[in-house]
Biopython code that builds the backbone (N, CA, C, O; Angstrom):
import numpy as np
from Bio.PDB.StructureBuilder import StructureBuilder

atoms = [
    (1, "MET", "N", (-23.219, 16.455, -3.615)),
    (1, "MET", "CA", (-22.044, 15.959, -4.047)),
    (1, "MET", "C", (-21.406, 15.137, -3.464)),
    (1, "MET", "O", (-21.058, 15.039, -2.288)),
    (2, "ASN", "N", (-21.164, 14.169, -4.863)),
    (2, "ASN", "CA", (-20.287, 12.378, -4.107)),
    (2, "ASN", "C", (-18.460, 13.151, -3.588)),
    (2, "ASN", "O", (-17.874, 14.181, -3.919)),
    (3, "LYS", "N", (-18.198, 12.280, -2.891)),
    (3, "LYS", "CA", (-16.894, 12.510, -2.745)),
    (3, "LYS", "C", (-15.922, 12.219, -3.354)),
    (3, "LYS", "O", (-16.044, 11.166, -3.980)),
    (4, "PRO", "N", (-14.806, 12.806, -3.459)),
    (4, "PRO", "CA", (-13.776, 12.201, -4.166)),
    (4, "PRO", "C", (-13.458, 10.979, -3.772)),
    (4, "PRO", "O", (-13.717, 10.527, -2.656)),
    (5, "THR", "N", (-12.669, 10.167, -5.000)),
    (5, "THR", "CA", (-12.228, 8.816, -4.598)),
    (5, "THR", "C", (-10.581, 9.165, -4.479)),
    (5, "THR", "O", (-10.007, 10.220, -4.752)),
    (6, "ILE", "N", (-10.108, 8.070, -4.043)),
    (6, "ILE", "CA", (-8.302, 7.984, -4.264)),
    (6, "ILE", "C", (-8.050, 7.834, -4.982)),
    (6, "ILE", "O", (-6.821, 7.800, -5.047)),
    (7, "LEU", "N", (-8.943, 7.526, -6.575)),
    (7, "LEU", "CA", (-8.236, 7.880, -7.598)),
    (7, "LEU", "C", (-8.288, 9.465, -8.647)),
    (7, "LEU", "O", (-8.005, 9.823, -9.790)),
    (8, "GLU", "N", (-8.816, 10.007, -7.432)),
    (8, "GLU", "CA", (-9.059, 11.901, -7.997)),
    (8, "GLU", "C", (-8.099, 12.350, -6.477)),
    (8, "GLU", "O", (-8.540, 12.869, -5.452)),
    (9, "SER", "N", (-6.891, 11.996, -6.745)),
    (9, "SER", "CA", (-6.470, 12.194, -5.723)),
    (9, "SER", "C", (-5.884, 13.863, -5.598)),
    (9, "SER", "O", (-5.823, 14.567, -4.590)),
    (10, "GLY", "N", (-5.555, 14.131, -6.793)),
    (10, "GLY", "CA", (-5.536, 15.522, -6.856)),
    (10, "GLY", "C", (-6.398, 16.525, -5.857)),
    (10, "GLY", "O", (-5.971, 17.476, -5.202)),
    (11, "SER", "N", (-8.006, 15.910, -5.971)),
    (11, "SER", "CA", (-8.692, 16.885, -5.691)),
    (11, "SER", "C", (-9.133, 16.299, -3.768)),
    (11, "SER", "O", (-9.687, 16.901, -2.848)),
    (12, "LEU", "N", (-8.706, 15.269, -3.849)),
    (12, "LEU", "CA", (-8.554, 14.839, -1.967)),
    (12, "LEU", "C", (-7.635, 15.446, -1.497)),
    (12, "LEU", "O", (-7.792, 15.707, -0.304)),
    (13, "LEU", "N", (-6.494, 15.875, -2.048)),
    (13, "LEU", "CA", (-4.974, 16.728, -1.559)),
    (13, "LEU", "C", (-5.508, 17.720, -1.576)),
    (13, "LEU", "O", (-5.480, 18.186, -0.437)),
    (14, "ARG", "N", (-6.207, 18.605, -2.512)),
    (14, "ARG", "CA", (-6.318, 19.958, -2.340)),
    (14, "ARG", "C", (-7.144, 20.378, -1.049)),
    (14, "ARG", "O", (-6.881, 21.313, -0.293)),
    (15, "GLN", "N", (-8.006, 19.647, -0.979)),
    (15, "GLN", "CA", (-9.088, 19.620, -0.035)),
    (15, "GLN", "C", (-8.491, 19.389, 1.191)),
    (15, "GLN", "O", (-8.643, 20.203, 2.101)),
    (16, "LEU", "N", (-7.595, 18.027, 1.388)),
    (16, "LEU", "CA", (-7.305, 18.019, 2.349)),
    (16, "LEU", "C", (-6.065, 19.119, 3.119)),
    (16, "LEU", "O", (-5.951, 19.380, 4.317)),
    (17, "GLN", "N", (-5.059, 19.722, 1.711)),
    (17, "GLN", "CA", (-4.424, 20.972, 2.332)),
    (17, "GLN", "C", (-4.853, 21.735, 2.658)),
    (17, "GLN", "O", (-4.358, 22.285, 3.641)),
    (18, "ASP", "N", (-6.035, 22.267, 2.064)),
    (18, "ASP", "CA", (-7.055, 23.772, 2.246)),
    (18, "ASP", "C", (-7.922, 23.080, 3.885)),
    (18, "ASP", "O", (-7.752, 23.860, 4.822)),
    (19, "ASP", "N", (-8.586, 22.062, 4.187)),
    (19, "ASP", "CA", (-8.899, 22.170, 5.535)),
    (19, "ASP", "C", (-7.908, 22.144, 6.505)),
    (19, "ASP", "O", (-7.908, 22.887, 7.486)),
    (20, "LEU", "N", (-6.957, 21.205, 6.230)),
    (20, "LEU", "CA", (-6.012, 21.372, 7.470)),
    (20, "LEU", "C", (-4.492, 22.542, 7.587)),
    (20, "LEU", "O", (-3.787, 22.679, 8.586)),
    (21, "GLY", "N", (-4.307, 23.327, 6.102)),
    (21, "GLY", "CA", (-3.373, 24.394, 6.388)),
    (21, "GLY", "C", (-1.888, 23.558, 5.882)),
    (21, "GLY", "O", (-0.783, 24.059, 5.677)),
    (22, "LEU", "N", (-2.260, 22.299, 5.784)),
    (22, "LEU", "CA", (-0.608, 21.682, 5.089)),
    (22, "LEU", "C", (-0.770, 21.790, 3.926)),
    (22, "LEU", "O", (-1.666, 21.756, 3.083)),
    (23, "THR", "N", (1.364, 22.076, 4.125)),
    (23, "THR", "CA", (1.927, 21.880, 2.897)),
    (23, "THR", "C", (2.258, 20.180, 1.949)),
    (23, "THR", "O", (2.317, 19.004, 2.310)),
    (24, "GLU", "N", (2.390, 20.831, 0.763)),
    (24, "GLU", "CA", (3.129, 19.455, 0.434)),
    (24, "GLU", "C", (3.821, 18.908, 0.795)),
    (24, "GLU", "O", (3.490, 17.722, 0.800)),
    (25, "ASP", "N", (4.714, 19.082, 1.152)),
    (25, "ASP", "CA", (6.206, 19.209, 2.225)),
    (25, "ASP", "C", (5.528, 18.133, 3.591)),
    (25, "ASP", "O", (6.033, 17.098, 4.028)),
    (26, "SER", "N", (4.429, 18.714, 3.965)),
    (26, "SER", "CA", (3.930, 17.962, 5.368)),
    (26, "SER", "C", (3.570, 16.339, 4.687)),
    (26, "SER", "O", (4.060, 15.211, 4.741)),
    (27, "VAL", "N", (2.289, 17.095, 3.971)),
    (27, "VAL", "CA", (1.834, 15.880, 3.437)),
    (27, "VAL", "C", (2.243, 14.715, 3.286)),
    (27, "VAL", "O", (1.766, 13.709, 3.809)),
    (28, "ALA", "N", (3.662, 14.816, 2.153)),
    (28, "ALA", "CA", (4.737, 14.195, 1.818)),
    (28, "ALA", "C", (5.378, 12.983, 3.100)),
    (28, "ALA", "O", (5.451, 11.755, 3.051)),
    (29, "ARG", "N", (5.780, 13.994, 4.218)),
    (29, "ARG", "CA", (6.463, 13.458, 5.252)),
    (29, "ARG", "C", (5.676, 12.907, 6.304)),
    (29, "ARG", "O", (6.272, 12.485, 7.296)),
    (30, "ALA", "N", (3.867, 12.814, 6.225)),
    (30, "ALA", "CA", (3.334, 12.846, 6.988)),
    (30, "ALA", "C", (2.691, 10.760, 6.085)),
    (30, "ALA", "O", (2.334, 9.713, 6.625)),
    (31, "VAL", "N", (2.836, 11.085, 4.926)),
    (31, "VAL", "CA", (2.687, 9.458, 4.420)),
    (31, "VAL", "C", (3.631, 9.493, 4.193)),
    (31, "VAL", "O", (3.524, 9.588, 2.971)),
    (32, "GLY", "N", (4.570, 9.496, 4.366)),
    (32, "GLY", "CA", (6.044, 8.739, 3.450)),
    (32, "GLY", "C", (6.550, 8.453, 2.743)),
    (32, "GLY", "O", (7.213, 7.437, 2.537)),
    (33, "VAL", "N", (6.247, 9.718, 1.946)),
    (33, "VAL", "CA", (6.720, 9.600, 0.443)),
    (33, "VAL", "C", (7.596, 11.139, 0.229)),
    (33, "VAL", "O", (7.664, 12.023, 1.084)),
    (34, "ASP", "N", (8.167, 11.170, -1.019)),
    (34, "ASP", "CA", (8.910, 12.267, -1.579)),
    (34, "ASP", "C", (7.725, 13.318, -1.701)),
    (34, "ASP", "O", (6.566, 12.928, -1.838)),
    (35, "ARG", "N", (8.006, 14.456, -1.656)),
    (35, "ARG", "CA", (7.349, 15.781, -2.016)),
    (35, "ARG", "C", (6.837, 15.624, -3.358)),
    (35, "ARG", "O", (5.621, 15.550, -3.533)),
    (36, "ARG", "N", (7.777, 15.557, -4.470)),
    (36, "ARG", "CA", (7.600, 15.094, -5.608)),
    (36, "ARG", "C", (6.664, 14.379, -6.056)),
    (36, "ARG", "O", (6.204, 14.632, -7.170)),
    (37, "THR", "N", (6.240, 13.473, -5.398)),
    (37, "THR", "CA", (5.117, 12.117, -5.525)),
    (37, "THR", "C", (3.931, 12.844, -4.787)),
    (37, "THR", "O", (2.897, 12.282, -5.150)),
    (38, "VAL", "N", (3.757, 13.473, -4.239)),
    (38, "VAL", "CA", (2.815, 14.260, -3.622)),
    (38, "VAL", "C", (2.189, 15.120, -4.914)),
    (38, "VAL", "O", (1.072, 15.032, -5.423)),
    (39, "GLU", "N", (3.100, 15.819, -5.191)),
    (39, "GLU", "CA", (2.919, 16.930, -6.562)),
    (39, "GLU", "C", (2.321, 16.038, -7.829)),
    (39, "GLU", "O", (1.422, 16.535, -8.508)),
    (40, "ARG", "N", (2.837, 14.693, -8.144)),
    (40, "ARG", "CA", (1.836, 13.953, -9.018)),
    (40, "ARG", "C", (1.046, 13.532, -9.019)),
    (40, "ARG", "O", (0.582, 13.112, -10.079)),
    (41, "TRP", "N", (0.258, 13.347, -7.590)),
    (41, "TRP", "CA", (-0.721, 12.735, -6.938)),
    (41, "TRP", "C", (-1.501, 14.085, -7.278)),
    (41, "TRP", "O", (-2.520, 13.879, -7.937)),
    (42, "ARG", "N", (-1.211, 15.598, -6.932)),
    (42, "ARG", "CA", (-2.392, 16.547, -7.060)),
    (42, "ARG", "C", (-2.040, 16.680, -8.493)),
    (42, "ARG", "O", (-2.630, 17.719, -8.789)),
    (43, "SER", "N", (-1.679, 16.430, -9.140)),
    (43, "SER", "CA", (-1.714, 17.009, -10.857)),
    (43, "SER", "C", (-2.296, 15.277, -11.884)),
    (43, "SER", "O", (-2.226, 15.107, -13.102)),
    (44, "ASN", "N", (-2.858, 14.209, -10.738)),
    (44, "ASN", "CA", (-3.277, 13.341, -10.916)),
    (44, "ASN", "C", (-2.263, 12.200, -12.460)),
    (44, "ASN", "O", (-2.651, 11.373, -13.285)),
    (45, "GLN", "N", (-1.092, 12.738, -12.163)),
    (45, "GLN", "CA", (-0.145, 11.917, -12.902)),
    (45, "GLN", "C", (0.317, 10.582, -12.566)),
    (45, "GLN", "O", (0.739, 9.766, -13.385)),
    (46, "SER", "N", (0.170, 10.331, -10.787)),
    (46, "SER", "CA", (-0.069, 9.330, -10.411)),
    (46, "SER", "C", (-0.871, 9.080, -9.559)),
    (46, "SER", "O", (-1.777, 9.914, -9.584)),
    (47, "TYR", "N", (-1.056, 8.002, -8.459)),
    (47, "TYR", "CA", (-2.087, 7.333, -7.954)),
    (47, "TYR", "C", (-1.285, 6.629, -6.830)),
    (47, "TYR", "O", (-0.257, 6.010, -7.103)),
    (48, "PRO", "N", (-1.874, 6.752, -5.263)),
    (48, "PRO", "CA", (-1.260, 6.897, -4.565)),
    (48, "PRO", "C", (-1.365, 4.727, -4.345)),
    (48, "PRO", "O", (-2.470, 4.194, -4.245)),
    (49, "GLN", "N", (-0.421, 4.120, -4.324)),
    (49, "GLN", "CA", (-0.498, 3.062, -4.214)),
    (49, "GLN", "C", (0.190, 2.243, -3.237)),
    (49, "GLN", "O", (1.291, 2.738, -2.992)),
    (50, "GLY", "N", (-0.023, 1.232, -2.615)),
    (50, "GLY", "CA", (-0.033, 0.025, -1.255)),
    (50, "GLY", "C", (-0.011, 0.789, -0.113)),
    (50, "GLY", "O", (-1.038, 1.303, 0.330)),
    (51, "LYS", "N", (1.358, 0.942, 0.543)),
    (51, "LYS", "CA", (0.953, 1.525, 1.883)),
    (51, "LYS", "C", (0.777, 3.237, 2.150)),
    (51, "LYS", "O", (0.101, 3.741, 3.047)),
    (52, "SER", "N", (1.532, 3.922, 1.174)),
    (52, "SER", "CA", (1.009, 4.825, 0.586)),
    (52, "SER", "C", (-0.105, 5.631, 0.283)),
    (52, "SER", "O", (-0.096, 6.859, 0.361)),
    (53, "ARG", "N", (-0.919, 5.046, -0.009)),
    (53, "ARG", "CA", (-2.310, 4.900, -0.212)),
    (53, "ARG", "C", (-3.050, 4.109, 1.371)),
    (53, "ARG", "O", (-4.239, 4.424, 1.429)),
    (54, "GLU", "N", (-2.719, 3.407, 2.315)),
    (54, "GLU", "CA", (-2.943, 3.432, 3.530)),
    (54, "GLU", "C", (-2.838, 4.349, 4.302)),
    (54, "GLU", "O", (-3.791, 4.660, 5.015)),
    (55, "ARG", "N", (-1.919, 4.859, 4.340)),
    (55, "ARG", "CA", (-0.971, 6.111, 4.907)),
    (55, "ARG", "C", (-2.166, 7.250, 4.779)),
    (55, "ARG", "O", (-3.039, 7.460, 5.621)),
    (56, "LEU", "N", (-1.978, 7.975, 3.440)),
    (56, "LEU", "CA", (-3.203, 8.665, 3.149)),
    (56, "LEU", "C", (-4.838, 8.607, 3.514)),
    (56, "LEU", "O", (-5.592, 9.479, 3.946)),
    (57, "ALA", "N", (-5.034, 7.379, 3.200)),
    (57, "ALA", "CA", (-6.206, 6.864, 3.958)),
    (57, "ALA", "C", (-6.609, 7.461, 5.475)),
    (57, "ALA", "O", (-7.650, 8.023, 5.815)),
    (58, "GLU", "N", (-5.602, 7.190, 6.140)),
    (58, "GLU", "CA", (-5.314, 7.535, 7.225)),
    (58, "GLU", "C", (-5.522, 8.832, 7.579)),
    (58, "GLU", "O", (-6.547, 9.252, 8.116)),
    (59, "LEU", "N", (-4.519, 9.501, 7.271)),
    (59, "LEU", "CA", (-4.592, 10.767, 6.955)),
    (59, "LEU", "C", (-5.921, 11.436, 6.521)),
    (59, "LEU", "O", (-6.238, 12.358, 7.272)),
    (60, "LEU", "N", (-6.648, 11.238, 5.652)),
    (60, "LEU", "CA", (-8.025, 11.449, 5.308)),
    (60, "LEU", "C", (-9.051, 11.326, 6.233)),
    (60, "LEU", "O", (-9.885, 12.210, 6.427)),
    (61, "ALA", "N", (-9.013, 10.000, 6.951)),
    (61, "ALA", "CA", (-9.877, 9.971, 8.671)),
    (61, "ALA", "C", (-9.592, 10.339, 9.317)),
    (61, "ALA", "O", (-10.382, 10.270, 10.258)),
    (62, "LEU", "N", (-8.386, 11.044, 9.600)),
    (62, "LEU", "CA", (-7.883, 11.741, 10.699)),
    (62, "LEU", "C", (-8.442, 13.053, 10.639)),
    (62, "LEU", "O", (-9.197, 13.544, 11.479)),
    (63, "ARG", "N", (-7.819, 13.851, 9.081)),
    (63, "ARG", "CA", (-8.994, 15.067, 8.940)),
    (63, "ARG", "C", (-10.322, 15.117, 9.376)),
    (63, "ARG", "O", (-10.710, 15.895, 10.247)),
    (64, "ASP", "N", (-11.271, 14.031, 8.596)),
    (64, "ASP", "CA", (-12.834, 13.976, 8.996)),
    (64, "ASP", "C", (-12.822, 13.898, 10.517)),
    (64, "ASP", "O", (-13.688, 14.493, 11.159)),
    (65, "ARG", "N", (-11.864, 13.181, 11.121)),
    (65, "ARG", "CA", (-12.625, 13.251, 12.728)),
    (65, "ARG", "C", (-12.234, 14.865, 13.286)),
    (65, "ARG", "O", (-13.087, 15.565, 13.830)),
    (66, "LEU", "N", (-10.674, 15.371, 13.037)),
    (66, "LEU", "CA", (-10.737, 16.638, 13.436)),
    (66, "LEU", "C", (-11.642, 17.744, 12.730)),
    (66, "LEU", "O", (-11.812, 18.817, 13.310)),
    (67, "LEU", "N", (-12.164, 17.526, 11.616)),
    (67, "LEU", "CA", (-13.663, 18.697, 11.291)),
    (67, "LEU", "C", (-14.766, 18.403, 12.104)),
    (67, "LEU", "O", (-15.711, 19.107, 12.460)),
    (68, "GLU", "N", (-14.457, 17.166, 12.347)),
    (68, "GLU", "CA", (-16.169, 16.757, 12.887)),
    (68, "GLU", "C", (-16.078, 17.047, 14.542)),
    (68, "GLU", "O", (-17.107, 17.492, 15.051)),
    (69, "ILE", "N", (-15.131, 16.865, 15.254)),
    (69, "ILE", "CA", (-14.609, 17.410, 16.810)),
    (69, "ILE", "C", (-14.570, 19.263, 17.016)),
    (69, "ILE", "O", (-15.018, 19.901, 17.968)),
    (70, "THR", "N", (-13.846, 19.813, 15.716)),
    (70, "THR", "CA", (-13.405, 20.850, 15.895)),
    (70, "THR", "C", (-14.494, 22.210, 15.237)),
    (70, "THR", "O", (-14.598, 23.355, 15.676)),
    (71, "GLY", "N", (-15.167, 21.606, 14.117)),
    (71, "GLY", "CA", (-16.064, 22.361, 13.841)),
    (71, "GLY", "C", (-15.698, 22.670, 12.406)),
    (71, "GLY", "O", (-16.363, 22.180, 11.494)),
    (72, "SER", "N", (-14.835, 23.333, 12.209)),
    (72, "SER", "CA", (-14.324, 24.202, 11.265)),
    (72, "SER", "C", (-13.160, 23.787, 10.614)),
    (72, "SER", "O", (-12.755, 22.721, 11.075)),
    (73, "PRO", "N", (-12.254, 24.383, 9.418)),
    (73, "PRO", "CA", (-10.878, 24.375, 8.969)),
    (73, "PRO", "C", (-10.550, 25.206, 9.499)),
    (73, "PRO", "O", (-9.526, 24.819, 10.063)),
    (74, "ASP", "N", (-10.738, 26.321, 9.776)),
    (74, "ASP", "CA", (-9.757, 27.279, 10.559)),
    (74, "ASP", "C", (-9.487, 26.853, 11.942)),
    (74, "ASP", "O", (-8.353, 26.852, 12.419)),
    (75, "SER", "N", (-10.839, 26.389, 12.757)),
    (75, "SER", "CA", (-10.396, 25.370, 14.102)),
    (75, "SER", "C", (-9.505, 24.584, 14.454)),
    (75, "SER", "O", (-8.982, 24.527, 15.566)),
    (76, "ALA", "N", (-9.192, 23.670, 13.147)),
    (76, "ALA", "CA", (-8.981, 22.328, 12.661)),
    (76, "ALA", "C", (-7.478, 22.682, 12.713)),
    (76, "ALA", "O", (-6.694, 22.086, 13.451)),
    (77, "GLN", "N", (-7.072, 23.837, 11.764)),
    (77, "GLN", "CA", (-6.268, 24.155, 11.632)),
    (77, "GLN", "C", (-5.389, 24.935, 13.147)),
    (77, "GLN", "O", (-4.285, 24.507, 13.483)),
    (78, "GLU", "N", (-5.901, 25.786, 13.717)),
    (78, "GLU", "CA", (-5.542, 26.202, 14.986)),
    (78, "GLU", "C", (-5.141, 24.976, 16.009)),
    (78, "GLU", "O", (-4.260, 25.151, 16.851)),
    (79, "TRP", "N", (-5.584, 24.181, 15.930)),
    (79, "TRP", "CA", (-5.528, 23.066, 16.918)),
    (79, "TRP", "C", (-4.097, 22.513, 16.464)),
    (79, "TRP", "O", (-3.176, 22.541, 17.280)),
    (80, "LEU", "N", (-3.855, 21.905, 14.907)),
    (80, "LEU", "CA", (-3.033, 21.489, 14.501)),
    (80, "LEU", "C", (-1.283, 22.251, 14.622)),
    (80, "LEU", "O", (-0.187, 21.706, 14.485)),
    (81, "HIS", "N", (-1.583, 23.454, 14.879)),
    (81, "HIS", "CA", (-0.423, 24.361, 14.745)),
    (81, "HIS", "C", (-0.115, 24.687, 16.370)),
    (81, "HIS", "O", (0.945, 25.199, 16.730)),
    (82, "SER", "N", (-1.265, 24.293, 17.354)),
    (82, "SER", "CA", (-0.924, 24.728, 18.619)),
    (82, "SER", "C", (-0.204, 23.617, 19.527)),
    (82, "SER", "O", (-0.439, 22.425, 19.330)),
    (83, "ALA", "N", (0.737, 24.072, 20.590)),
    (83, "ALA", "CA", (1.019, 22.843, 21.469)),
    (83, "ALA", "C", (0.264, 22.071, 22.392)),
    (83, "ALA", "O", (-0.508, 22.567, 23.212)),
    (84, "SER", "N", (0.473, 20.932, 22.269)),
    (84, "SER", "CA", (0.008, 19.812, 22.471)),
    (84, "SER", "C", (0.545, 18.989, 24.051)),
    (84, "SER", "O", (1.684, 18.524, 24.099)),
    (85, "LEU", "N", (-0.209, 18.904, 25.030)),
    (85, "LEU", "CA", (0.455, 18.324, 26.258)),
    (85, "LEU", "C", (1.235, 17.115, 25.979)),
    (85, "LEU", "O", (2.417, 16.837, 26.181)),
    (86, "TYR", "N", (-0.014, 16.294, 25.320)),
    (86, "TYR", "CA", (0.005, 15.017, 24.729)),
    (86, "TYR", "C", (1.045, 14.489, 23.894)),
    (86, "TYR", "O", (1.374, 13.312, 23.741)),
    (87, "LEU", "N", (1.652, 15.836, 23.224)),
    (87, "LEU", "CA", (2.846, 15.258, 22.497)),
    (87, "LEU", "C", (4.000, 16.042, 23.321)),
    (87, "LEU", "O", (5.120, 15.840, 22.851)),
    (88, "GLY", "N", (3.965, 16.867, 24.419)),
    (88, "GLY", "CA", (5.081, 17.138, 25.365)),
    (88, "GLY", "C", (5.659, 18.382, 24.307)),
    (88, "GLY", "O", (6.804, 18.652, 23.943)),
    (89, "GLY", "N", (4.399, 18.971, 24.006)),
    (89, "GLY", "CA", (4.364, 20.367, 23.944)),
    (89, "GLY", "C", (4.948, 20.429, 22.433)),
    (89, "GLY", "O", (5.573, 21.356, 21.918)),
    (90, "PHE", "N", (4.693, 19.587, 22.047)),
    (90, "PHE", "CA", (5.020, 19.724, 20.438)),
    (90, "PHE", "C", (3.438, 20.045, 19.595)),
    (90, "PHE", "O", (2.385, 19.453, 19.830)),
    (91, "PRO", "N", (3.621, 20.993, 18.718)),
    (91, "PRO", "CA", (2.371, 20.961, 18.013)),
    (91, "PRO", "C", (1.671, 19.353, 17.032)),
    (91, "PRO", "O", (2.477, 18.608, 16.473)),
    (92, "PRO", "N", (0.493, 19.130, 16.997)),
    (92, "PRO", "CA", (0.430, 18.472, 16.027)),
    (92, "PRO", "C", (0.538, 18.080, 14.866)),
    (92, "PRO", "O", (0.296, 16.968, 14.398)),
    (93, "GLU", "N", (0.946, 19.096, 14.333)),
    (93, "GLU", "CA", (1.785, 18.884, 13.041)),
    (93, "GLU", "C", (2.924, 17.945, 12.905)),
    (93, "GLU", "O", (3.179, 16.897, 12.310)),
    (94, "GLU", "N", (3.624, 18.959, 13.893)),
    (94, "GLU", "CA", (5.174, 18.412, 14.029)),
    (94, "GLU", "C", (4.925, 16.634, 14.119)),
    (94, "GLU", "O", (5.590, 15.934, 13.355)),
    (95, "ALA", "N", (4.252, 16.188, 14.779)),
    (95, "ALA", "CA", (4.223, 14.729, 14.880)),
    (95, "ALA", "C", (3.635, 14.252, 13.531)),
    (95, "ALA", "O", (4.271, 13.383, 12.935)),
    (96, "LEU", "N", (2.503, 14.718, 12.986)),
    (96, "LEU", "CA", (2.319, 14.495, 11.235)),
    (96, "LEU", "C", (3.250, 14.279, 10.329)),
    (96, "LEU", "O", (3.227, 13.477, 9.395)),
    (97, "ARG", "N", (4.431, 15.353, 10.776)),
    (97, "ARG", "CA", (5.534, 15.718, 9.697)),
    (97, "ARG", "C", (6.913, 14.702, 10.072)),
    (97, "ARG", "O", (7.926, 14.545, 9.391)),
    (98, "ALA", "N", (6.585, 14.129, 11.302)),
    (98, "ALA", "CA", (7.303, 12.904, 11.559)),
    (98, "ALA", "C", (6.313, 11.505, 11.317)),
    (98, "ALA", "O", (6.358, 10.528, 12.065)),
    (99, "GLY", "N", (5.714, 11.581, 10.517)),
    (99, "GLY", "CA", (5.371, 10.151, 10.027)),
    (99, "GLY", "C", (4.016, 9.558, 10.805)),
    (99, "GLY", "O", (3.247, 8.713, 10.346)),
    (100, "ARG", "N", (3.908, 10.363, 12.374)),
    (100, "ARG", "CA", (3.400, 9.760, 13.160)),
    (100, "ARG", "C", (1.929, 10.069, 13.682)),
    (100, "ARG", "O", (1.600, 10.448, 14.805)),
    (101, "ILE", "N", (0.873, 9.724, 12.218)),
    (101, "ILE", "CA", (-0.055, 9.823, 12.301)),
    (101, "ILE", "C", (-1.083, 9.686, 13.334)),
    (101, "ILE", "O", (-2.044, 10.447, 13.444)),
    (102, "ASP", "N", (-0.757, 8.350, 14.332)),
    (102, "ASP", "CA", (-1.220, 7.816, 15.135)),
    (102, "ASP", "C", (-1.307, 8.397, 16.419)),
    (102, "ASP", "O", (-2.271, 8.307, 17.179)),
    (103, "ARG", "N", (-0.167, 9.045, 16.636)),
    (103, "ARG", "CA", (0.010, 10.011, 17.476)),
    (103, "ARG", "C", (-0.985, 10.987, 17.849)),
    (103, "ARG", "O", (-1.499, 11.282, 18.928)),
    (104, "VAL", "N", (-1.086, 11.301, 16.970)),
    (104, "VAL", "CA", (-1.861, 13.009, 16.333)),
    (104, "VAL", "C", (-3.753, 11.915, 16.511)),
    (104, "VAL", "O", (-4.687, 12.345, 17.187)),
    (105, "ARG", "N", (-3.781, 11.053, 16.002)),
    (105, "ARG", "CA", (-5.045, 10.930, 16.369)),
    (105, "ARG", "C", (-5.302, 10.071, 18.342)),
    (105, "ARG", "O", (-6.202, 10.209, 19.170)),
    (106, "ALA", "N", (-4.531, 9.585, 18.345)),
    (106, "ALA", "CA", (-4.550, 9.725, 20.006)),
    (106, "ALA", "C", (-5.014, 10.640, 20.532)),
    (106, "ALA", "O", (-6.062, 10.549, 21.170)),
    (107, "ASP", "N", (-4.404, 11.654, 20.406)),
    (107, "ASP", "CA", (-4.076, 13.127, 20.776)),
    (107, "ASP", "C", (-5.620, 13.407, 20.861)),
    (107, "ASP", "O", (-6.150, 13.641, 21.946)),
    (108, "LEU", "N", (-6.462, 13.371, 19.452)),
    (108, "LEU", "CA", (-7.444, 14.213, 19.150)),
    (108, "LEU", "C", (-8.615, 13.131, 19.946)),
    (108, "LEU", "O", (-9.714, 13.530, 20.332)),
    (109, "ASP", "N", (-8.210, 11.951, 20.068)),
    (109, "ASP", "CA", (-9.311, 10.805, 20.791)),
    (109, "ASP", "C", (-9.563, 11.151, 22.029)),
    (109, "ASP", "O", (-10.716, 11.184, 22.460)),
    (110, "GLY", "N", (-8.190, 11.544, 22.971)),
    (110, "GLY", "CA", (-8.441, 12.012, 24.135)),
    (110, "GLY", "C", (-8.989, 13.192, 24.220)),
    (110, "GLY", "O", (-9.675, 13.327, 25.233)),
    (111, "ILE", "N", (-8.920, 14.387, 23.301)),
    (111, "ILE", "CA", (-9.794, 15.294, 23.461)),
    (111, "ILE", "C", (-11.421, 15.065, 23.287)),
    (111, "ILE", "O", (-12.351, 15.553, 23.930)),
    (112, "ALA", "N", (-11.418, 14.253, 22.312)),
    (112, "ALA", "CA", (-12.925, 14.020, 22.230)),
    (112, "ALA", "C", (-13.769, 13.244, 23.225)),
    (112, "ALA", "O", (-14.968, 13.496, 23.344)),
    (113, "ALA", "N", (-12.956, 11.983, 24.188)),
    (113, "ALA", "CA", (-13.264, 11.677, 24.825)),
    (113, "ALA", "C", (-13.661, 12.410, 26.269)),
    (113, "ALA", "O", (-14.478, 12.034, 27.109)),
    (114, "GLY", "N", (-12.930, 13.410, 26.266)),
    (114, "GLY", "CA", (-12.351, 14.715, 27.393)),
    (114, "GLY", "C", (-11.760, 14.584, 28.584)),
    (114, "GLY", "O", (-12.063, 14.875, 29.741)),
    (115, "VAL", "N", (-10.655, 13.978, 27.935)),
    (115, "VAL", "CA", (-9.559, 13.277, 28.951)),
    (115, "VAL", "C", (-8.707, 14.953, 29.429)),
    (115, "VAL", "O", (-7.995, 15.058, 30.428)),
    (116, "TYR", "N", (-8.912, 15.742, 28.765)),
    (116, "TYR", "CA", (-7.950, 16.827, 28.609)),
    (116, "TYR", "C", (-9.018, 18.001, 29.206)),
    (116, "TYR", "O", (-8.640, 19.166, 29.328)),
    (117, "LEU", "N", (-10.020, 17.689, 29.468)),
    (117, "LEU", "CA", (-10.755, 18.767, 30.615)),
    (117, "LEU", "C", (-10.176, 19.239, 31.855)),
    (117, "LEU", "O", (-10.810, 20.006, 32.580)),
]
sb = StructureBuilder()
sb.init_structure("model")
sb.init_model(0)
sb.init_chain("A")
sb.init_seg("    ")
for serial, (resi, resn, name, xyz) in enumerate(atoms, 1):
    if name == "N":
        sb.init_residue(resn, " ", resi, " ")
    sb.init_atom(name, np.array(xyz, "f"), 0.0, 1.0, " ", f" {name:<3s}", serial, name[0])
structure = sb.get_structure()
């Protein structure tokens, strides 16, 4: 099966949200757009452009890495919603909602490197 491309953003977004248990609002805030924009992407009425396309690609790469490390969508969702020492006790999803994909990626990289063991 071929992986959806950015021009099939509806399919990508549904898969992203299903895998990580994120709402449209959470995705919108992570990418830095309005929730209605994400709704239009999901229905393929419009497509991510410019900076929002780059941010969505970052979020998708984070999802791929998270699934690689945790092994399942359920484990990925549990990690996203659990308190993180690296993030000062806030869950990674809150950092995503603040648009800090970089901080969540850094936390995940620390786990993958065994920093928190």
